[in-house]
Residue, then its C-alpha position, 0 to 999 in steps of 0.5 A: m760157340k758164339v765166337l766161332r759162329a760169328l767168324w763163319g758169319y763174317v766170312g759168309d757176309k764178306m764173300n756173299i755166300s751162305v755159311e753152310q757152303l763155307s769150309r777152311d779150304n774155300i775160305s782160303e780160295r775166296f780170300n785169294e780171289r780178293q788178293v788178300d795176303q797169304q799171311v792174313i789168310n793164315q791168321f784168319v784160318e788159325a783163329i777158326d782153328e783156335c775156336e774149334f780147339e778151345r771148345y774142348a780145351p780144359g781149364d777155366s772157360k772164362v779164360n779160354m773164352s777171352k783168348v778166343y775172342n781176342t784171337a778172332m777180333t785180331a783176325i777180323e781186324h787184319v782182314e778189314k785193314y787189308l781189304l781197305l788198303l787194297l781198295l785204296f790202292v785200286f781207286v786212289p791212283i785213278s782219282s789222284h791222276a784225274v786232271s780238270k780243264a781248269e788245271a790245264d788252263s792254269s798250267y798254260i796261263s802260268g807258262n808251264y806249256q809242257l805240263a799243259v800239253k800233257q794235261y790237255k792230252q790226258i783230258l782228251e783221252q776221256g772225250v774229244c772237243a774242239e776247245l780242248y784241241y784248240n788249247l792243246g794246239n796253243a800249248y804246242y805252239r808255245t813250245d815251238d812244236f809247230t807240227q803237233a800244233i798243226i795236227a791239234y788245230e786241224r782236229a779242232l777245225r774238223l769238229s768246229p769248221a766255222d771257228g775263226d780263232i782256230k783258222h787263224n792260229l792254224q794259219m799262223a802255225r802253217s806259216k812256220t813250215v818249210d813247204k809253201i804249196t800253192p793249191e790248185s785253182e777251183l771254180f768259184f762256186v765250188t769254193w763258195y759251196h765248201a765255205f757254206i757247208n763249213l758255216l756249221s758243224a755236223n751237229g749244227w746242221a742237224y739242229l737246223s734241220l730239226g728246227s726247219l722241220t718243226l717250222t715246216i709242220v707249223l706253217m703247213l698247219l697254218y695253211l690248212f686250218s687258217n681262214p685269212l688268205w694272207i696267212r694261208k699264203l704265208g703258211f704255203f710258201g713259208g712251208i715250202a721254203s723251210l722244207f727246202v732248208f730242211v733238205l739242205a741241212i740234212i745233206f750238209a749234216w751228212q757231208q760234215q759227218s762223213k768228213l768227221s768219220t773219214h780220216n784221209e788226211a795227215i800231217i808229215t811228222v819227220s823233218a824231210v821225206s822223199i815222196k816215191s813213185a812206187p810203194s818201195e824204197g827202190g821207187k824213184d824220188i818224185f819230190l820232197l816234203h817237210e815237217g808240218t805239210k798236210v797231205s790227202i791219202t788217196d790209197d790206204t790199201m797197204n799197211e806200210w805205204k800210203e799214196i798221198r796227194i798234196s794241194d797242188g795236185k802232185k801224187g806219190w807214195i810215202e811210208a806210213d810212219k812218216m806222217e800222222i793221221i788227223 
């Protein structure tokens, strides 16, 4: 019967298997794998049974054919509707919760800072960038959550160490914290060196290295194949200078990338915590730190306790859940 063959063909096409391999049992099994409702499966199987029965049923063949046709079409419609609803159930929630940066910016501009925080964090789950962390820090700052603002600004600064706006806002957020720690003094050329490295991000130094390498090759070609003496001198000395820049840029790019991949800094996230002389509750209290203070992790070998150092040189132990890694 044509209707019966059509039903078998429909199932074979939907399940992507040959009709010869189909049976009533594996139809149910395949529909169950697609999470089709059992009632819909039963209707479809009953339609197949109806077709088989009507092949040998007595009476008017035209009436029988019309009845079989209607039963088959109803079964197919139910399956199609259920699969469509299942598809919508899977994909619509994902797209409906997708948030754009423009929407998050709009929430911030309209003064809905809590919503802006939520939206910026959701966007950051898809991929990090300095601008998003900076905006997240601004939203936290507006809600007076200065600790989380500091964490966001610090993460933004790691990605864009030369950004003046990030540095300024980070300093503003730090001014709201309790601890005012005077950093250890360092030699002036060390300070200059760190400032020079932070002029560009890891990607910025990498691009500079590629550009200087290209320039080195061009200048060397000028030196080798040019006739005028002044062009050869330009190619020779310019090539040496650009090669030197290339080497420095590679070193600085590597150092910046090392800073990005090494998470050895954290921010205190509790109102106040006693720093211990040993990694245990029984350790002696050495000094007190408050929420928002930045620390460097010097010993990360234990899970529950970390040895930390603050910028004035003091060291001690703190419980890991009292701070958040930058």
